LOPA-488274 format. One record per residue: residue in one letter; z negated, y negated, x negated of N, C-alpha, C in turn. Coordinates in steps of 0.02 Angstrom, whole numbers, padded with zeros to 5 digits, always signed. Layout:
AZYXZYXZYX;...
! end
This chain:
M-07210-07634-04965-07186-07613-04894-07159-07675-04844;N-07142-07648-04786-07105-07709-04770-07148-07760-04728;S-07138-07812-04717-07174-07880-04691-07229-07862-04637;S-07209-07820-04581-07248-07809-04532-07278-07761-04549;R-07262-07710-04584-07316-07663-04604-07371-07685-04650;R-07336-07737-04720-07379-07764-04755-07453-07810-04733;L-07422-07850-04676-07474-07889-04621-07525-07842-04588;L-07499-07792-04553-07547-07743-04530-07600-07710-04571;W-07572-07706-04633-07617-07664-04674-07669-07704-04704;I-07643-07777-04719-07687-07824-04718-07749-07847-04690;L-07733-07855-04619-07760-07864-04568-07828-07809-04561;T-07797-07748-04565-07859-07694-04555-07912-07695-04609;L-07894-07746-04672-07950-07734-04719-07994-07794-04710;V-07967-07847-04678-07998-07918-04675-08076-07899-04631;P-08058-07879-04586-08142-07847-04554-08194-07828-04588;A-08169-07792-04627-08222-07757-04689-08246-07808-04734;L-08227-07874-04734-08251-07923-04783-08323-07946-04740;S-08386-07965-04739-08413-08015-04707-08466-08033-04766;V-07747-07944-06548-07721-07894-06585-07689-07936-06628;A-07719-07918-06639-07660-07952-06672-07592-07889-06660;R-07534-07908-06664-07484-07895-06643-07468-07865-06706;G-07428-07804-06706-07394-07754-06770-07338-07807-06789;Q-07332-07808-06856-07275-07856-06883-07208-07838-06865;E-07188-07843-06806-07127-07791-06791-07059-07818-06823;P-07011-07790-06836-06957-07818-06871-06911-07845-06830;Q-06862-07896-06833-06836-07926-06794-06779-07875-06776;P-06746-07882-06698-06700-07833-06704-06620-07860-06743;E-06583-07819-06752-06539-07825-06788-06472-07811-06777;G-06482-07793-06695-06399-07784-06657-06382-07714-06680;V-06394-07689-06724-06363-07624-06726-06419-07561-06721;R-06409-07499-06713-06467-07450-06717-06462-07404-06768;L-06499-07363-06800-06477-07317-06849-06430-07269-06835;A-06385-07259-06885-06324-07198-06868-06348-07125-06871;L-06404-07118-06827-06426-07037-06804-06375-07001-06783;T-06360-06936-06807-06323-06895-06790-06344-06837-06717;Y-06302-06859-06677-06330-06820-06619-06273-06833-06571;A-06269-06791-06518-06216-06794-06471-06217-06844-06419;P-06160-06878-06417-06162-06934-06358-06198-06919-06300;G-06241-06950-06272-06254-06928-06190-06312-06881-06193;T-06345-06844-06251-06411-06819-06254-06454-06867-06294;R-06525-06833-06268-06575-06877-06301-06590-06834-06369;P-06577-06870-06439-06602-06841-06492-06668-06811-06505;A-06679-06759-06540-06738-06730-06558-06765-06756-06605;V-06840-06782-06587-06888-06818-06646-06932-06779-06668;L-06951-06791-06718-07021-06765-06743-07061-06801-06779;V-07131-06807-06739-07171-06863-06766-07227-06816-06823;L-07220-06825-06874-07271-06793-06924-07344-06815-06914;P-07379-06753-06931-07467-06773-06935-07470-06822-06981;V-07532-06886-06945-07546-06954-06991-07610-06928-07010;E-07638-06944-07093-07677-06926-07121-07721-06980-07099;G-07797-06965-07107-07852-07014-07103-07893-06994-07048;A-07948-07047-07047-07993-07031-06982-07961-07055-06917;E-07913-07097-06910-07891-07117-06850-07810-07084-06838;G-07795-07037-06890-07733-07013-06891-07716-06970-06832;D-07761-06929-06817-07757-06896-06737-07723-06950-06672;S-07776-06996-06677-07766-07048-06632-07701-07090-06634;V-07666-07107-06694-07598-07126-06702-07558-07091-06677;R-07558-07026-06719-07512-06988-06698-07489-06978-06611;A-07554-06958-06584-07539-06928-06517-07519-06998-06482;I-07532-07068-06491-07507-07130-06453-07428-07150-06462;L-07415-07126-06511-07333-07129-06544-07304-07070-06510;Q-07328-07026-06505-07292-06975-06476-07287-06983-06410;R-07346-07015-06368-07341-06998-06300-07292-07069-06272;D-07290-07124-06309-07245-07189-06297-07202-07159-06309;L-07154-07126-06363-07090-07094-06358-07069-07037-06314;D-07119-07019-06287-07109-06949-06235-07094-06997-06173;F-07131-07055-06151-07133-07095-06095-07073-07143-06092;D-07047-07154-06150-06983-07195-06161-06927-07166-06123;D-06919-07087-06130-06867-07067-06105-06804-07069-06133;R-06808-07063-06197-06745-07081-06245-06741-07037-06291;V-06788-06993-06307-06790-06942-06366-06822-06871-06334;T-06802-06831-06362-06835-06755-06341-06884-06752-06396;L-06949-06748-06399-06999-06734-06437-06998-06651-06481;I-07014-06647-06539-07012-06577-06564-07101-06566-06552;A-07131-06517-06518-07191-06494-06527-07200-06455-06590;L-07254-06494-06630-07272-06455-06670-07334-06458-06705;D-07380-06429-06695-07451-06448-06702-07473-06399-06763;G-07542-06408-06782-07572-06361-06817-07572-06357-06902;A-07563-06308-06931-07569-06298-07013-07477-06310-07010;A-07437-06273-06969-07385-06284-06974-07352-06356-06994;A-07380-06394-06948-07359-06468-06945-07399-06499-07018;R-07457-06498-07009-07476-06532-07085-07442-06522-07152;A-07421-06450-07148-07390-06433-07225-07317-06462-07239;L-07294-06495-07168-07235-06536-07193-07240-06605-07224;V-07301-06625-07209-07340-06712-07237-07330-06700-07311;P-07282-06763-07332-07281-06762-07401-07348-06777-07431;R-07373-06758-07501-07432-06769-07532-07415-06805-07588;G-07468-06848-07605-07481-06882-07668-07394-06935-07668;G-07372-06952-07616-07313-06988-07651-07249-06956-07645;A-07249-06883-07622-07181-06866-07639-07153-06853-07577;E-07087-06861-07580-07029-06875-07510-07029-06804-07477;L-06989-06821-07429-06997-06759-07383-06946-06716-07391;D-06972-06632-07385-06929-06586-07395-06881-06582-07328;F-06831-06595-07347-06781-06593-07301-06762-06521-07278;D-06762-06473-07327-06739-06411-07319-06805-06377-07285;R-06855-06395-07286-06908-06362-07245-06923-06377-07164;L-06891-06440-07164-06879-06474-07097-06807-06446-07050;A-06769-06433-07106-06707-06412-07054-06710-06367-07004;P-06731-06311-07012-06750-06280-06949-06769-06294-06884;F-06816-06357-06878-06828-06391-06825-06770-06428-06800;G-06727-06435-06800-06678-06484-06783-06670-06547-06761;A-06728-06588-06819-06746-06651-06771-06682-06698-06806;A-06653-06750-06754-06613-06783-06782-06659-06861-06820;A-06706-06861-06797-06760-06912-06841-06816-06883-06852;I-06855-06896-06913-06919-06877-06916-06949-06945-06948;I-07008-06946-06900-07054-07026-06910-07119-07005-06967;E-07118-07025-07001-07192-07030-07045-07234-07090-07050;A-07300-07083-07016-07324-07139-07024-07396-07124-07061;R-07413-07180-07110-07459-07173-07153-07513-07236-07141;L-07585-07226-07131-07604-07278-07120-07645-07300-07191;T-07646-07383-07195-07655-07427-07248-07715-07455-07241;P-07742-07495-07295-07792-07542-07258-07781-07599-07229;A-07721-07614-07236-07708-07673-07177-07667-07659-07110;G-07654-07596-07111-07623-07548-07037-07582-07497-07048;L-07529-07501-07041-07486-07435-07042-07423-07444-07070;T-07387-07383-07117-07324-07402-07133-07281-07356-07101;V-07236-07366-07063-07194-07311-07031-07133-07307-07076;R-07108-07235-07068-07027-07227-07099-07001-07160-07066;V-06955-07204-07051-06900-07149-06992-06839-07134-07047;H-06840-07059-07037-06791-07020-07088-06732-06989-07054;D-06661-06998-07078-06617-06975-07041-06619-06901-07070;A-06627-06851-07024-06622-06777-07049-06560-06753-07058;A-06509-06763-07036-06439-06740-07045-06408-06766-07113;A-06433-06828-07129-06410-06867-07188-06449-06863-07250;R-06512-06843-07228-06569-06797-07275-06576-06882-07330;K-06597-06926-07281-06623-06999-07306-06658-07026-07277;L-06700-07095-07291-06738-07139-07256-06688-07182-07228;A-06701-07196-07167-06656-07234-07142-06692-07306-07120;R-06747-07314-07114-06792-07374-07097-06870-07362-07114;S-06888-07423-07139-06971-07424-07168-07007-07485-07138;A-07054-07490-07111-07084-07558-07104-07179-07553-07104;D-07205-07604-07124-07262-07604-07127-07293-07647-07061;F-07342-07628-07017-07379-07657-06967-07442-07666-06972;T-07467-07728-06954-07531-07742-06949-07565-07731-06897;L-07623-07683-06912-07669-07659-06848-07741-07705-06835;P-07767-07709-06789-07822-07744-06774-07873-07705-06820;V-07935-07743-06845-07988-07700-06867-08038-07673-06813;D-08021-07688-06749-08058-07662-06692-08036-07609-06673;I-08048-07545-06714-08031-07497-06699-08034-07462-06638;Y-07971-07439-06596-07980-07402-06537-07989-07454-06477;G-07981-07515-06504-08011-07570-06450-07929-07576-06406;A-07923-07625-06366-07875-07636-06330-07816-07661-06378;G-07834-07709-06413-07771-07742-06460-07754-07700-06506;W-07804-07643-06536-07784-07590-06579-07732-07560-06540;R-07740-07530-06476-07687-07474-06448-07624-07507-06427;M-07636-07588-06409-07567-07621-06393-07526-07631-06448;A-07560-07644-06503-07512-07637-06572-07486-07583-06604;L-07527-07519-06578-07474-07455-06597-07416-07460-06550;H-07425-07476-06479-07369-07480-06436-07326-07522-06470;G-07337-07570-06482-07277-07604-06518-07251-07576-06587;V-07271-07544-06612-07260-07492-06676-07203-07440-06631;S-07221-07407-06576-07180-07359-06553-07125-07397-06513;D-07116-07462-06496-07060-07500-06479-07006-07526-06530;A-07047-07530-06594-06998-07553-06654-06958-07491-06658;V-06992-07423-06656-06969-07365-06682-06898-07347-06613;G-06927-07370-06572-06876-07356-06514-06807-07412-06533;L-06820-07468-06551-06783-07515-06566-06717-07496-06622;W-06762-07470-06683-06717-07440-06748-06682-07386-06728;I-06710-07341-06687-06655-07290-06665-06599-07310-06601;F-06618-07357-06548-06555-07363-06514-06541-07425-06510;G-06555-07478-06537-06533-07543-06537-06590-07577-06481;T-06615-07556-06454-06658-07591-06387-06711-07553-06374;R-06770-07602-06384-06835-07577-06387-06857-07552-06320;G-06916-07512-06313-06936-07484-06250-07009-07546-06216;A-07039-07508-06170-07078-07547-06142-07150-07521-06146;A-07172-07486-06209-07230-07449-06219-07292-07525-06222;Q-07256-07574-06247-07313-07630-06268-07313-07665-06207;S-07339-07634-06155-07343-07685-06094-07394-07667-06040;R-07426-07700-06006-07464-07657-05942-07437-07682-05878;V-07473-07652-05824-07476-07663-05747-07530-07678-05720;L-07514-07735-05680-07565-07758-05628-07560-07733-05571;F-07607-07710-05527-07595-07666-05465-07676-07692-05415;T-07676-07677-05356-07717-07676-05321-07761-07622-05308;G-07822-07609-05341-07855-07547-05326-07861-07544-05254;G-07921-07475-05255-07937-07446-05187-08006-07506-05169;D-08027-07534-05207-08075-07574-05183-08046-07654-05168;G-07998-07639-05157-07960-07724-05142-07970-07788-05199;Q-07971-07761-05272-07978-07812-05307-07899-07790-05357;V-07906-07848-05398-07833-07844-05439-07859-07797-05510;W-07828-07739-05532-07849-07711-05594-07778-07723-05648;V-07798-07700-05717-07747-07694-05746-07740-07634-05793;T-07692-07600-05815-07689-07547-05851-07630-07545-05899;D-07641-07504-05964-07588-07514-06005-07528-07465-05981;S-07486-07474-06011-07416-07434-05982-07422-07358-05985;D-07466-07322-06014-07496-07261-06015-07542-07243-05986;G-07571-07283-05942-07618-07275-05900-07688-07285-05933;A-07692-07298-05986-07768-07308-06015-07776-07379-06009;G-07851-07374-06023-07890-07438-06025-07880-07484-05958;A-07893-07454-05902-07909-07483-05846-07953-07527-05833;R-07942-07588-05818-08000-07627-05798-08006-07678-05734;R-08054-07701-05701-08037-07752-05639-08052-07813-05667;L-08006-07849-05628-08015-07930-05656-08020-07983-05620;T-08040-07963-05551-08051-08003-05503-08114-07985-05457;S-08157-08030-05428-08213-08023-05380-08205-08068-05339;A-08143-08075-05300-08141-08105-05233-08159-08067-05183;D-08161-08093-05111-08173-08046-05056-08123-07991-05043;L-08068-08023-05078-08000-07970-05075-07937-08003-05109;A-07907-07968-05155-07847-07999-05206-07809-07935-05196;L-07762-07965-05178-07693-07914-05171-07638-07955-05206;S-07579-07908-05212-07516-07932-05236-07508-07978-05309;P-07532-07953-05340-07531-07982-05430-07457-07991-05430;A-07453-08051-05485-07395-08055-05503-07395-08085-05575;W-07367-08058-05625-07386-08088-05704-07351-08154-05717;R-07386-08203-05748-07352-08248-05770-07294-08209-05830;P-07227-08260-05812-07197-08246-05880-07219-08229-05939;D-07255-08255-05979-07273-08258-06032-07330-08211-06047;G-07356-08183-05992-07391-08114-06003-07473-08135-05999;S-07495-08196-05997-07570-08234-06013-07598-08236-05957;G-07582-08210-05896-07622-08208-05836-07574-08206-05777;F-07599-08220-05716-07567-08178-05644-07596-08219-05591;A-07529-08224-05541-07566-08252-05483-07574-08188-05436;F-07608-08215-05368-07635-08170-05333-07649-08182-05267;A-07645-08145-05218-07648-08181-05151-07724-08147-05127;G-07761-08205-05120-07850-08172-05115-07875-08209-05065;V-07942-08181-05039-07977-08209-04985-08033-08228-05014;S-08062-08295-04989-08134-08312-05043-08157-08356-04970;R-08229-08343-04958-08247-08371-04915-08214-08381-04827;G-08182-08309-04813-08161-08308-04766-08088-08341-04757;R-08058-08363-04804-08007-08395-04788-07950-08358-04841;W-07883-08364-04819-07841-08357-04856-07810-08403-04932;R-07807-08379-04983-07799-08426-05050-07733-08404-05104;L-07717-08440-05145-07672-08408-05186-07718-08430-05254;G-07720-08386-05277-07772-08381-05349-07721-08367-05413;V-07747-08406-05451-07722-08397-05526-07763-08387-05572;S-07762-08332-05617-07804-08311-05662-07783-08284-05743;G-07824-08309-05777-07813-08256-05844-07820-08178-05847;L-07839-08148-05899-07852-08096-05915-07922-08075-05924;A-07952-08134-05912-08034-08109-05937-08063-08102-05858;A-08115-08074-05847-08138-08082-05792-08168-08142-05771;G-08166-08169-05711-08203-08229-05690-08164-08297-05710;S-08104-08291-05736-08066-08341-05744-08020-08358-05679;T-08040-08336-05619-07999-08353-05573-07998-08450-05547;R-07948-08456-05519-07965-08525-05491-07912-08525-05433;W-07926-08567-05372-07889-08571-05316-07840-08633-05326;L-07763-08620-05293-07728-08671-05290-07757-08725-05228;G-07791-08789-05242-07796-08831-05200-07738-08835-05140;S-07679-08828-05154-07621-08868-05110-07611-08812-05062;I-07630-08743-05064-07599-08709-05027-07637-08714-04956;P-07616-08701-04897-07663-08700-04838-07687-08651-04834;T-07756-08637-04803-07803-08593-04814-07800-08574-04731;R-07739-08602-04689-07755-08580-04607-07701-08525-04626;G-07710-08467-04587-07648-08408-04587-07666-08368-04642;I-07604-08323-04652-07621-08280-04720-07566-08300-04772;T-07587-08290-04836-07550-08306-04877-07541-08231-04941;I-07491-08217-04938-07466-08152-04986-07391-08154-05027;T-07393-08100-05073-07334-08082-05111-07321-08168-05148;P-07352-08176-05201-07336-08220-05241-07294-08208-05299;A-07253-08250-05331-07203-08229-05382-07189-08291-05427;F-07211-08286-05491-07190-08334-05543-07120-08360-05548;S-07091-08409-05558-07033-08425-05579-07021-08414-05660;P-06965-08392-05690-06947-08387-05744-06999-08411-05801;D-06991-08490-05790-07018-08521-05828-07098-08542-05827;G-07118-08509-05785-07201-08499-05758-07225-08583-05724;R-07169-08628-05702-07194-08695-05676-07224-08698-05619;S-07184-08641-05574-07204-08631-05497-07212-08568-05477;V-07236-08556-05409-07254-08508-05374-07217-08503-05304;V-07189-08444-05287-07153-08449-05238-07186-08392-05192;Y-07212-08399-05146-07261-08354-05094-07234-08356-05028;A-07269-08309-04988-07266-08301-04919-07321-08329-04878;H-07322-08377-04834-07375-08398-04790-07362-08394-04727;G-07397-08360-04682-07387-08338-04622-07435-08383-04576;D-07419-08395-04520-07454-08434-04469-07426-08429-04393;E-07458-08466-04349-07422-08471-04297-07345-08483-04289;G-07318-08517-04330-07248-08533-04334-07195-08477-04362;G-07231-08436-04381-07202-08366-04427-07215-08366-04495;T-07173-08315-04549-07197-08309-04610-07137-08345-04651;N-07170-08378-04688-07104-08422-04726-07099-08417-04799;L-07069-08425-04843-07080-08445-04907-07093-08506-04930;W-07133-08518-04972-07148-08577-05002-07156-08583-05077;S-07131-08634-05109-07144-08652-05169-07194-08706-05185;A-07249-08699-05248-07293-08721-05261-07283-08734-05337;S-07328-08772-05378-07345-08780-05436-07384-08724-05463;G-07372-08695-05513-07425-08641-05549-07472-08665-05573;S-07481-08731-05579-07531-08764-05630-07575-08823-05595;E-07534-08861-05546-07560-08934-05526-07568-08905-05449;N-07573-08978-05411-07604-08970-05335-07548-09018-05317;G-07479-08997-05320-07441-09043-05278-07421-09003-05223;A-07395-09038-05179-07380-09025-05116-07325-08953-05113;P-07335-08911-05082-07295-08840-05065-07233-08845-05034;R-07180-08840-05048-07102-08863-05015-07095-08782-04981;R-07072-08785-04917-07041-08728-04882-06974-08719-04909;L-06966-08648-04921-06902-08637-04935-06855-08590-04880;T-06868-08575-04843-06846-08524-04779-06852-08569-04708;P-06797-08569-04675-06800-08604-04608-06860-08588-04561;A-06878-08626-04531-06943-08611-04483-06894-08564-04434;R-06941-08515-04400-06923-08461-04349-06875-08415-04366;S-06876-08413-04429-06804-08356-04473-06840-08294-04485;G-06880-08276-04432-06935-08205-04446-06972-08206-04505;D-06989-08151-04511-07055-08139-04564-07012-08147-04635;N-07021-08179-04684-06998-08195-04741-07041-08177-04793;T-07049-08123-04852-07100-08112-04899-07051-08087-04954;S-07112-08077-05004-07083-08030-05055-07026-08061-05092;P-07050-08119-05124-06985-08147-05152-06991-08122-05232;S-06932-08116-05260-06926-08092-05324-06874-08144-05371;F-06882-08163-05420-06824-08220-05449-06800-08178-05505;D-06732-08190-05498-06673-08164-05544-06698-08189-05630;P-06669-08165-05676-06695-08183-05744-06688-08260-05755;T-06645-08287-05728-06616-08357-05749-06668-08405-05710;G-06697-08376-05664-06738-08427-05613-06690-08466-05558;R-06621-08439-05555-06569-08499-05506-06581-08443-05445;R-06608-08389-05438-06593-08355-05377-06654-08316-05366;I-06660-08303-05296-06719-08257-05264-06713-08226-05214;V-06721-08144-05226-06704-08106-05187-06783-08097-05144;F-06771-08082-05071-06845-08076-05035-06818-08031-04970;T-06874-08028-04941-06870-07973-04878-06876-08041-04816;S-06841-08014-04783-06818-08065-04706-06805-08026-04645;G-06825-08040-04588-06825-08002-04531-06790-08053-04484;R-06742-08098-04508-06715-08142-04483-06665-08109-04426;A-06614-08046-04448-06567-08014-04411-06616-07971-04353;G-06670-07965-04358-06693-07916-04317-06740-07860-04361;R-06725-07844-04406-06757-07789-04438-06760-07810-04506;P-06827-07773-04549-06816-07806-04625-06757-07800-04666;D-06747-07832-04693-06690-07828-04748-06687-07866-04806;L-06656-07851-04849-06659-07901-04919-06607-07950-04915;Y-06624-07999-04930-06566-08059-04939-06590-08091-05012;I-06534-08128-05041-06525-08174-05093-06517-08231-05082;M-06535-08296-05097-06531-08369-05083-06554-08415-05151;D-06518-08453-05149-06528-08501-05219-06609-08516-05230;A-06641-08519-05282-06701-08553-05298-06725-08603-05239;D-06688-08644-05229-06700-08704-05188-06706-08692-05117;G-06677-08620-05096-06688-08607-05007-06627-08614-04998;T-06572-08619-05036-06513-08633-04988-06473-08580-05013;N-06400-08563-04965-06362-08526-04976-06393-08445-04960;A-06428-08434-04923-06451-08367-04917-06405-08330-04893;Q-06405-08269-04912-06360-08211-04906-06381-08130-04896;P-06355-08082-04843-06378-08022-04849-06370-07979-04904;L-06419-07958-04931-06392-07887-04991-06387-07827-04951;T-06434-07825-04894-06428-07748-04879-06426-07762-04785;T-06403-07700-04760-06395-07709-04689-06436-07651-04655;S-06488-07652-04622-06531-07599-04602-06498-07573-04532;S-06514-07521-04514-06480-07493-04443-06543-07488-04399;L-06524-07526-04344-06581-07525-04303-06568-07449-04238;A-06530-07404-04263-06537-07345-04233-06569-07305-04275;S-06544-07299-04329-06604-07261-04396-06662-07283-04432;R-06675-07345-04387-06746-07379-04418-06751-07387-04495;S-06686-07411-04551-06699-07400-04597-06707-07475-04640;D-06785-07481-04612-06805-07547-04637-06806-07530-04713;N-06795-07597-04746-06780-07624-04814-06819-07676-04828;G-06868-07669-04883-06902-07718-04915-06936-07717-04986;S-06986-07772-05001-07009-07769-05053-06959-07761-05128;P-06933-07812-05123-06867-07799-05194-06911-07839-05247;D-06873-07808-05311-06897-07823-05368-06824-07827-05407;W-06826-07888-05436-06749-07904-05483-06766-07882-05561;S-06730-07826-05573-06734-07811-05652-06726-07870-05696;P-06766-07844-05755-06766-07905-05797-06702-07927-05835;D-06647-07870-05845-06573-07881-05876-06529-07906-05820;G-06569-07922-05750-06531-07949-05705-06479-07907-05658;L-06462-07853-05685-06428-07801-05655-06431-07756-05587;R-06500-07757-05579-06501-07721-05518-06564-07737-05475;V-06570-07726-05425-06642-07751-05371-06664-07666-05361;A-06738-07662-05380-06760-07603-05337-06787-07630-05275;Y-06786-07587-05222-06853-07598-05165-06855-07517-05138;Q-06892-07541-05067-06902-07487-05047-06856-07476-04965;S-06834-07412-04955-06797-07411-04903-06816-07367-04845;Q-06823-07364-04784-06839-07307-04730-06786-07265-04736;I-06801-07191-04760-06758-07149-04753-06788-07075-04739;G-06758-07057-04666-06785-07010-04643-06855-07012-04621;G-06857-07075-04603-06937-07094-04572-07004-07109-04616;S-06975-07097-04692-07019-07123-04749-06996-07174-04792;F-07040-07208-04829-07004-07265-04881-07001-07229-04930;Q-06930-07241-04967-06927-07219-05036-06900-07264-05074;I-06897-07263-05144-06872-07308-05187-06798-07289-05223;V-06778-07367-05203-06690-07365-05212-06685-07405-05253;S-06625-07405-05291-06603-07473-05335-06537-07483-05322;L-06521-07551-05314-06458-07577-05280-06419-07605-05364;A-06353-07588-05391-06322-07612-05431-06291-07685-05405;L-06308-07744-05432-06277-07800-05395-06193-07810-05416;R-06183-07771-05469-06092-07768-05485-06055-07747-05425;D-06066-07691-05395-06032-07649-05359-06058-07647-05300;R-06132-07657-05282-06168-07642-05238-06179-07566-05224;S-06189-07517-05261-06191-07455-05254-06266-07453-05273;S-06287-07399-05236-06365-07390-05229-06380-07313-05253;K-06444-07303-05285-06476-07234-05307-06537-07224-05275;Q-06546-07174-05249-06629-07150-05226-06658-07129-05279;H-06718-07145-05296-06754-07128-05343-06819-07075-05319;T-06836-07080-05256-06890-07030-05236-06869-06997-05173;S-06910-06950-05156-06895-06909-05115-06971-06893-05070;D-07025-06868-05098-07070-06859-05080-07144-06908-05052;G-07161-06897-04992-07214-06941-04970-07197-06997-04950;E-07228-07047-04965-07219-07128-04954-07225-07163-05029;N-07178-07197-05021-07156-07228-05106-07127-07304-05086;E-07166-07352-05100-07173-07433-05075-07175-07468-05136;D-07155-07524-05147-07184-07584-05202-07162-07584-05263;P-07099-07569-05279-07063-07551-05340-07085-07597-05373;S-07077-07593-05453-07090-07652-05504-07041-07630-05572;W-07008-07660-05589-06970-07643-05651-07008-07658-05717;S-07006-07599-05762-07024-07613-05834-06977-07665-05872;P-07020-07703-05912-06963-07739-05965-06908-07709-06003;D-06906-07650-05994-06835-07627-06025-06788-07601-05968;S-06793-07638-05914-06756-07622-05867-06733-07545-05843;R-06768-07509-05871-06733-07438-05855-06802-07391-05810;H-06869-07414-05822-06926-07378-05779-06950-07428-05725;V-06967-07402-05666-06995-07424-05602-07061-07407-05583;V-07114-07456-05581-07187-07410-05553-07186-07421-05478;F-07225-07385-05449-07210-07395-05382-07270-07364-05345;S-07300-07381-05280-07356-07340-05255-07328-07269-05215;S-07368-07214-05218-07343-07149-05202-07402-07121-05159;T-07380-07079-05099-07435-07044-05061-07424-06970-05083;R-07375-06956-05135-07359-06885-05137-07388-06831-05160;T-07459-06850-05192-07508-06811-05202-07560-06808-05138;G-07545-06844-05081-07608-06844-05038-07636-06904-05043;V-07645-06940-05092-07692-06991-05093-07642-07045-05142;R-07643-07118-05107-07605-07156-05140-07628-07164-05221;Q-07583-07160-05252-07564-07184-05330-07506-07225-05345;L-07508-07235-05406-07448-07274-05432-07400-07222-05488;W-07347-07227-05471-07304-07177-05516-07265-07203-05548;I-07225-07198-05607-07171-07223-05642-07129-07171-05626;V-07040-07199-05625-06992-07154-05621-06944-07190-05673;D-06921-07135-05724-06866-07156-05766-06793-07153-05715;T-06763-07211-05711-06704-07217-05662-06643-07191-05689;E-06643-07167-05757-06590-07135-05770-06586-07055-05767;S-06650-07036-05784-06655-06962-05785-06690-06936-05711;G-06715-06966-05688-06777-06959-05640-06835-06920-05644;R-06848-06924-05693-06904-06901-05719-06971-06946-05684;L-07024-06908-05671-07075-06946-05651-07137-06932-05678;R-07176-06976-05687-07266-06971-05719-07304-07015-05671;Q-07376-06994-05674-07429-07029-05646-07443-07078-05677;L-07483-07125-05647-07499-07190-05690-07570-07197-05689;T-07586-07195-05625-07668-07210-05600-07696-07152-05575;R-07760-07137-05586-07798-07076-05556-07846-07099-05500;S-07865-07169-05496-07907-07177-05440-07873-07193-05371;A-07905-07180-05326-07868-07177-05250-07855-07243-05224;G-07795-07264-05209-07788-07328-05156-07748-07386-05202;A-07722-07354-05261-07690-07409-05306-07634-07421-05271;R-07605-07481-05277-07552-07505-05237-07523-07592-05264;L-07469-07595-05235-07457-07663-05252-07445-07675-05324;P-07409-07644-05364-07409-07650-05439-07364-07692-05454;D-07366-07730-05520-07337-07774-05549-07317-07760-05639;W-07279-07741-05660-07254-07727-05717-07247-07796-05755;S-07284-07796-05821-07293-07856-05867-07228-07851-05910;P-07203-07899-05951-07160-07916-05975-07192-07892-06050;I-07155-07898-06106-07188-07858-06174-07227-07911-06185;L-07308-07885-06208-07369-07927-06214-07363-07914-06311;S-07406-07961-06325-07423-07968-06396-07506-07932-06410;R-07536-07936-06364-07615-07921-06371-07632-07877-06308;
! end
């Protein structure tokens, strides 16, 4: 949301306060030479998996590949599907599989150590790739699920040459005003903070924890936390007079840039993410409200929201605060405010919210040619955050009448709901995680 609306929303809340990882093969630089028409999504059939946990394994693999939005899953269940599974070490019967039109057939077998996955090229009638993955012994635990997400991403890597984003999580502020985390498929949601108020969580670049803007003992503070409940500590160098919001870690994890507002305005500041050195102001005094910083992948530049020209717009500056330049230009006549930018992990695009027809919608802007693409149209849609594959964006939306988190595939436009509890907002998508 733009800075003025964000501050208004925050102020309305204040009075209420009194796995082990799977052994993933390394990228080889090339994808499997599967046969399918360019520009289409290859059809993939995931065979049933035998064993006590087989149905869960298959369900997670299928869901991850579906949410990846690069393949078309062939729906096949029941006795017909089970009859296609090779028995006793036999090979696939490609003649029986041919009528289903799959470009790739995924065969997974549970082993004492974890999972063996084989990807078959249906057109060539041969095994294209095989690997063993280690799964944690804590079946159905968070680490077990995350390891399976890693298997799904490895399959995507084999087929397309780039991995997906299933092995990741999303931080967000829940309707209770606390930071929550959920898997990329919406499973395993849990609360991480117990402050008076905890907003705008931002992942550490290594995924080991996060920063957030919080209220403790009636004062605004900048919190840094691990992923275990109760691991929050407050950065002592941050002023507690005024409002502190929208932190973002630098890509090296050494510093946090955040917005601090007081009687002199709202400016961006940089502070150490682990020590108590004196913060350094990055934006000029009396330059309007400056909020929502996001680093480019190199750490050399920052995109942020600023009202210095009269209405909220996006600006880009060097990481030391110099050379600020406008990235978007809002219209005073049409009230087309722009804000809450997030720089994609591949460095090519910036996602942000833009006021279109009186409502905020999610837009992405290509930095190479400054072309933009609108991704939403229903309800109020705010606070976008890129997935680690730079293809999907998570955002908060009122499209169902209750604010929830949704994910959009920026290439196909496909939408899916991520959270089910009312009031979820301010999401931040993690990097690829190991557990």
